[in-house]
C-alpha angles and dihedrals in degrees: 000000000000093000105117126218121232113259120235102209121097127232120282130019118343135198108233128212136179090264093062116099108207117213112221122196116216136171107229093203100071109090134219090018101048122357139145122260126165091347092306132102110237137159145099095317093048091052091050094046091047090054092047095048092049088055090049093045090233131136126221145189123211116225118196115234138153116265093240092055100048099092094044091050091049090054090048090053094243088134137357107230135023130210135170114116092306118193136174104281141122091283096056105034094090094062138064116261134213122229114281118275096184138017123211134215132205112238126203105209134197140166113271093247092057110102095203115128106162140051090239089067090055093067110124092008126122113250122188119218141165103277090216091064105078093176090063091053089053091049091053094047089051092060093045096253123139109247116217113190123215134189094188123063090200090056091044095054095039090053089054090050091050090044094239084133128028103217144004129226109198143148114268091233090065102031102046096063090048093048088051090048093244103146097162094120095053125091119261095260093052092045091054091047093052090047092048091055089054096043092052091047091244092122116087123191114275120208138180114242100175124037121189132170110256116251091245099027101165119098117197148150125250146208130198118287107281091354135119094009092166092054091046092052093048093049091048091054092046092051092049092049093047092051092049094047095047093243092117092052090052092056092046091050090056086067096038092252100124 
């Protein structure tokens, strides 16, 4: 699945027409933005890109690739555009970015019966976080909390329910759908497990008590460095227009990301 197809567009800016088929790199393991369902990659980013490309009268093909390889493959010309909840990090800094279509927050979460309201009260407490986000670990250590890294969101939230941890620090793009019990982007086993916790009255209401803008809040798409300038400009305009018209918000709401 990770075998990449050779891109057709040449280096530098290109003039696009309706006959061009744009190759789009996407990581199929980043729900709800890009994830696999019935042998297809779907999600927030696919819905947005589909709306943009219809406006531009362009066709596209999605090519699966790992997040950390997207920028390198763009610069090689393997594909022309990359999506998948892209933020400003070491894996995206070597490419050109579109304007932001969504901004994320960090949410500090607790069970509804927990009276905590401040970071000071979290000192010495166990706080679960996505182990891939080093900056969140550093933020927790700074306030004297005990960071507990997780690679599974199901495990993270179930441990909060069973009070094996006291709090969660997680990006709003991941946490809000879970809080609202929207498990569409999870695999079948995880969906059933979340539902089982609720059916057996194990699941207590989870609520954010501190909301902060993420350090790198902007979410965007990208093209290779100095490549596909025409495509980049057209996507930037489409994103701006969709945000102003409310069309972007409508798509985000579908996934509980408003």
